[in-house]
N, C-alpha and C positions, 0 to 999 in steps of 0.2 A: 697716622693718616694726616694729610695736609688740611688745615682748617679752612672753612669757607670764608670768602671775603665778606666784609660787612654789607648790610643791606644797601644796594645802590640808590642814589638819590633820584628823584623824579626829574623830568625834563627841565633843563635850565636854559638860559639864553644862549649859552655856547652851542647847545645842540641845534637850536633853530638857526644859528649863524652858520654852522657847518653845513647843515642841510641846504640852506639857501645858497651858500658858496658853491656847493657841488652842482646844484641845478643851474646856477649862473654860468659856471665854467662849461658845463655840458652844452648849454644854449649857444655860447660863444663858439665852441668847437663846431657845432652843427652848421653855423652860419659862415664861418671864415675858412674852415679847412676844406681844401679841394681834394685832398687825397683820402678822405674818409670813405670807406665802403659801408654799406648797410646802415644808412643814417637812421631809419626807424628803429633799428636795434639799438643804436647808440642812445636814442632818446629814452627807450625803455630802461636800458642799463643805468643811465643817469638818474632816472627817478628811483630805481631800486637802490642805488648807492646812497642817495639822499635819505631814503627811509632807514637804511642801516645806521646812519649817523644818529637817528633819534632813538634806536633800540639797542645800541651797541653795549650799554651798561646792563640793562635789564635782561637782555637775551644775547649775551656775547658770543656764544657758540653759533647760534642760528645766524647772527649777523656776519660772522666770519665765513661760514659756509656759503652764504649767499654771495658775499663779495668776492671771495677767492674762487668759489665754484663758477661764478660768471666768467671769470677770466679763463679758467680751464676750458669751459664749454666753447667760448668764442675762439680761443687759440686752436682747438681741435677742429672747429667748424671751418675757420678760415683756411686751415691747412688742407682740409678735404675738399672744399668747394670753391676756393678762390686762389688766384695767383698772388694776391696781395694780402698781407696780414691785417687783421682788424685791430685797431688801436683806439683807445679813448683816454686822453691825458687826464681827464677828471677822475678816472678810476684810480689814480694814485692815492685817493682817500682811503683805500683799503688798508694802508699802512696804519691808520688810526684804529682800524678794527683789530689788527694784530696786537697792538698795545692793549686795547680794551679787553681782549680775550684773556690775557694773562693777568690783567689788573682786577677784573671783576668776576671772572669765571671760577668755578670750582676746580679742584685738582683733576677730576675726571674730564671736565670740559676742556681744560687746558691740554691734557694729553691727546684727546681726540682732535682738538683744533690744531695742535702741532703737526699731526699727520696731514691734515688738510692743507696747511701752509706749505709743508715740504712737498706735497704732491703738486700744488699749484706752481711752486718754483721749478720742479722737475719738468713739468709739461711746458712751461714757458721757455725754459732753457732748451728743451728738445725741439720745439716747433720754431723758435726764433733765436738760434744761437748766434751771439755776436762776439764771442770770445770768452776765454776762461776768466779774464779779469772781471768782465761785466757779470758773469754768472756767479763768481765767488763774492763779488760785492753785493749782489742782490741777496744771496743767502746770509751774509753777515748783517745786512740791514734787518732782515727778519729776526735773526737771533738777538740782535741788540734790542729791538722793540720788545721781544719776549722777556729778556732779562730786565729791561726797564720796568715793564708792567709788574713783574714779580717783586722787584725791589720796592716799588711804591706800595704794593699790596702788603708786604710783610712789615714795612715801616708803619703803616696804619694799624695793622694787627697788634704790633708791639706797643704802640701808643695807647690803643684801647685797653690792652691788658694792664699797662701801668696805671691808667686812670681807674680801672676796676680795682686794682690793688689798693689805691689810695682810698677809694670808697669803702673797701672791706676793712682797712685799718681804722677808718673813722667809725664804722659801725661797731668794731670791737671796743673802741674807747667809750662809745655811748653805752655799750652793754655793761662795761665796768662801772660807769657812773650810775646807770640804772640800778645795778646791784647795790651800790652804796646807798642810793636814795631809798630804795625799798627796805633795805636792812635797817636804816635809821627809823623809818616810820613803823615797821613791824616791831622793833624794839620798844618804841613808845607805846604801841598798842598792848604789848605783853605786860609792860609795867603798869599801865592803867588798868588792865584786866585784873592783875593781882591785887592792886589797891582797891578796886571795886568789890572783889570778893571779900576782902577784909572788912570794908565798910558795910557791906550787906550783912555779914555775920553779926556786926555790932549794931545793926538796925539803924545805921546812919543813911537813910534813904536819899537825902539830898546829896550827900557826898558820892554815893553810888551812882546816882543819876548824872552827876557832873563827870564822873569817870567814863560813863557810857557815852556822854556827849563828845568827850575828847577822843574816845575810840572811834566813833562814827566819823569825826572830822579827819583823823589820821587815815582811816581806811579809804575815805572818799578821795583824799589827795593822792594816796598811793595808786588807786585804780586809775585816776585821771592821768597821772604821769606814765603809768605803764601803757595805757592806751595810746598815748602820744608817740611812743617810740617802739613798742614791742613788735608792731607790724612790720618794721623794717629790719628786724633782727632775727630772721627765721633760721639762718644757718647755724649749725651746731658749732660750739667753740672747738677750735683745733687744739687748744691747750688751755690749761687753767692759768689765766693771766694774774699778774700781781695786782691786788686791789689798790687803787689810788684814792686819796682823799679828794672829794669833789671840790672844785674851785668855783668862785663866784665873782661878782662885781667888786667886792672889797679887795679881792686878791689881785685885781688889775693894778692897783696902786703899787703892789710889790714889783711889777714889771717896770715901773717908772723910776729906774735907777740909771745912773751915768754909765755909759758903755766904757769900760776901762781901755779898750783898744783904739777906739776912734773918737772918743769925746762926744758921742751922740747923746743929746739930752732928751729925755722922755718927759712929756708934760701930760698929766692926767687931770681931766675935768669931768665932774659928774653934776648933773642937774636934773630937775624934775623928780617925779615920784619913782624911786627905785626900791621901795619896800615891798615885801610880800611877793617877790617874783618866784616863779616855779624853779626848782633846782635845775632842771634841764636847760631852762632859758639862761640862767646865770652861768652854767657851765659852758654853754655855747658862746656867750659873750666873751668869757675869759679865753677860750680857745682861739676865737677869731682875733682878739686883740694880741694874743701871744704870737700867732702865726704872722700877723701883719707887722708887728714890731721886729720879729726875727728877720723877715724879708727886708725891712728897711735897713737894719743893721748890716745885712749882707750885701745888698744890691743898690741902695740909694747912693748915688754918686755925689760927693761933696755936700752931703746933708749934715746939718748941725742940730736939727730939732725934729722930733716926732710928736705930734699932738694926738692924744687919745680922748675923745669926747663920748661920754655915755649919757644919753638923754632919755629919761623916763616920760613917756607920753600916756595919754588916757588908755589907749588900747594896745599900744606897742612900745617897744624899746628900740632905740637907734644907737648904733655904735659907729663912730666915724674915726678912722685912723689915717692921718696924712703926714707927709714929710715935706721938707723944704729943699730936697735935692734937685738935681738937674731934671728938667721935664723929660719923662719917659714916654715912649711910644708903644710899648708892649709890656706884658706881665713880667715883673722882675724875677719871679720865681719859676719861670718856665711853664706855668699853668697848673701843675699838679697840686700845689698848695691851695690855689683858688678852688680847684675841684673838690678837695676835701672840705674846705669851709662851706662851699655852696651845698654839698651833700648834707652836711650837718644841719644847716639852716633849713633846707627843704623838708627835712624830717620833722621840723617843728613848725612848719607853715610859714617860714620866713623866706627872705631873698637876699641876694648879695650883688652889689655893684662894685666894680673895680675898674680903674682907668687912670690916665694922666690927670693931675690936678689942674684947676683952671689957670693957675699961674706957674707953679713949679711942682716937681715931685710926683708922687703917686698917692692916690686916695682910695681907700676901701671903706664902703658903707654897708652895714648890715642892718636889717630891720626884722624884728621877731615879734610876733604877737605875745602879749603878756601871758596869755593862757598856755603858750607853748603848743599851739595848734589843737588844743583840746576843746571840743564843742561843749 
């Protein structure tokens, strides 16, 4: 079954511009055209067409039925009750409705709408036949608009699926890191519990109490870190992934190596308080730095230096990655790398900003609460 289009946006300035243009064109026709019959009907149709411009995305089938149905009704009425055909040039806006139907409508709506469009073309051809070339051209225009709407629709669906795949991959990576973090703390708890039992049997109450304190601390940290991420990891694992060692701020320095292919130098600077960070925070900083450096190596034109700054502040940690390549106007990674980084940071209560640098190159700035989003 064909998937539905994404949720259509609310009214934007283009909608009001189109509606105003239709009303203005209708008003001009009513004033300057001497050959127009049924002028009151023309005014009503102009208003109806303008309203369909506002509702063409949220109600594409209804808008198409109103627009093309109006032409069918007026063609039949003028044939039956008048010697002259009724025409309203502003009604050409219905071509926009044909595109919107296949861009925003469901599969069922598109099928019904196609019948309506074909019926409108057949009636128009039968009541006002001007030649086979004109009739064929009109049908080809409708088919082109339908194909264009479907092409744009599927392009957006594929793009959304790719972004969702990036988010899913990022969640799987977070799940692996969460597993490693919890396993580390639980191992420490088990060791301290065994030590506490031995100390309790030997009546060393101070040592047993100290072991219990360590157990409480490790358990609290484990629960806090799980609460920070487990809410976003509801989906069951599709396969058992290979467990990876968690990375942190210290590992970013390992990324600061000379690129053997392009001679790109990586400069790493750390400042402020970067001690006692939550493992998910450190892992996120490392992943964002890794992705940003990889993008710079692949896409920064004529760059010679990438600067990586990690700044530990009172309540948050900031990571700034910038290069000295030619100034860019769009994301060098096509957008999906940024989607994955932004998804990871949002799960920890952080945010991501990326764009052209003030002078040259591309800059990525990530900010994460030290608590990792845990209240």
